C-alpha positions as MATLAB code, in Angstrom:
seq = 'MSRLQHKGSEEARSQLPALISDAEQGRSTIISRRGRAVAALVPVGRLAGSRPRSLLPLAGSGRGLWAAGGPASIAAQRDEWSR';
ca = [
      21.604   10.583   33.257;
      18.432   10.746   35.349;
      16.759    8.056   36.986;
      13.915    6.346   35.220;
      10.451    7.110   36.422;
       7.732    4.661   36.789;
       4.325    5.654   36.694;
       0.543    3.498   36.559;
      -1.330    4.025   33.374;
      -3.918    6.206   34.970;
      -1.127    8.258   36.397;
       0.861    8.834   33.366;
      -2.353    9.810   31.245;
      -3.106   12.722   33.572;
       0.683   13.668   33.559;
       0.947   13.506   29.734;
       1.661   16.777   28.781;
       4.446   16.901   31.552;
       5.890   13.464   30.697;
       6.270   14.682   27.100;
       8.326   17.474   28.131;
      10.363   15.108   30.565;
      10.969   13.131   27.284;
      12.142   16.082   25.396;
      14.561   16.609   28.392;
      15.894   13.308   27.982;
      13.893   11.315   30.509;
      12.563    8.149   30.203;
       9.235    6.560   31.795;
       8.006    3.030   32.286;
       4.344    3.311   32.323;
       2.315    0.061   33.880;
      -1.015   -1.577   34.473;
      -1.800   -3.628   37.401;
       1.660   -3.465   38.397;
       3.320   -4.830   34.894;
       5.402   -2.715   32.848;
       3.395   -2.518   29.591;
       4.951    0.957   27.605;
       8.102    3.095   27.744;
       8.091    6.879   26.898;
      11.116    7.407   25.724;
      13.026   10.380   24.046;
      13.150    9.756   19.996;
      16.909   10.141   19.965;
      17.256    6.974   22.023;
      15.611    4.870   19.602;
      18.146    5.502   16.901;
      20.364    2.203   18.075;
      17.360   -0.005   18.652;
      16.334   -0.244   14.879;
      16.367   -3.594   13.444;
      18.956   -3.940   10.937;
      18.757   -4.882    7.151;
      19.148   -8.271    6.452;
      20.515   -7.601    3.174;
      24.000   -8.041    4.003;
      23.326  -11.416    5.124;
      21.871  -12.201    1.373;
      23.862  -15.106   -0.186;
      25.412  -15.997    3.682;
      23.653  -19.401    3.564;
      24.965  -20.483    0.445;
      26.783  -24.100    1.287;
      24.408  -25.024    4.032;
      22.465  -27.349    1.838;
      23.354  -30.402    0.188;
      24.796  -30.860   -2.804;
      22.281  -30.560   -5.471;
      20.120  -28.271   -3.037;
      17.168  -27.123   -5.109;
      16.861  -30.447   -6.613;
      16.858  -31.812   -3.299;
      14.364  -29.754   -1.704;
      12.453  -30.142   -4.740;
      12.112  -34.214   -3.691;
      11.635  -33.296   -0.074;
       8.579  -30.857   -0.994;
       7.417  -33.865   -3.403;
       7.007  -36.691   -0.868;
       4.260  -34.383    0.836;
       2.176  -34.805   -1.973;
       2.368  -38.147   -2.683;
];
């Protein structure tokens, strides 16, 4: 794995074709503005592991967390605000 490159925004703009070629070859670049990192140009293959996971496997996992009579209890609490 090669070193991470750091470029200022103006420098990155002028060197964009070269930075894209670097990304194709597996090299990442951090782009900064006024000394603060604001973006990363990374190879697409590295994004596959960082995709958000689906919440579907968690469906129903909160059962038992509410008091007995859960929906009725929630409705009663909600109705308190409309009094």
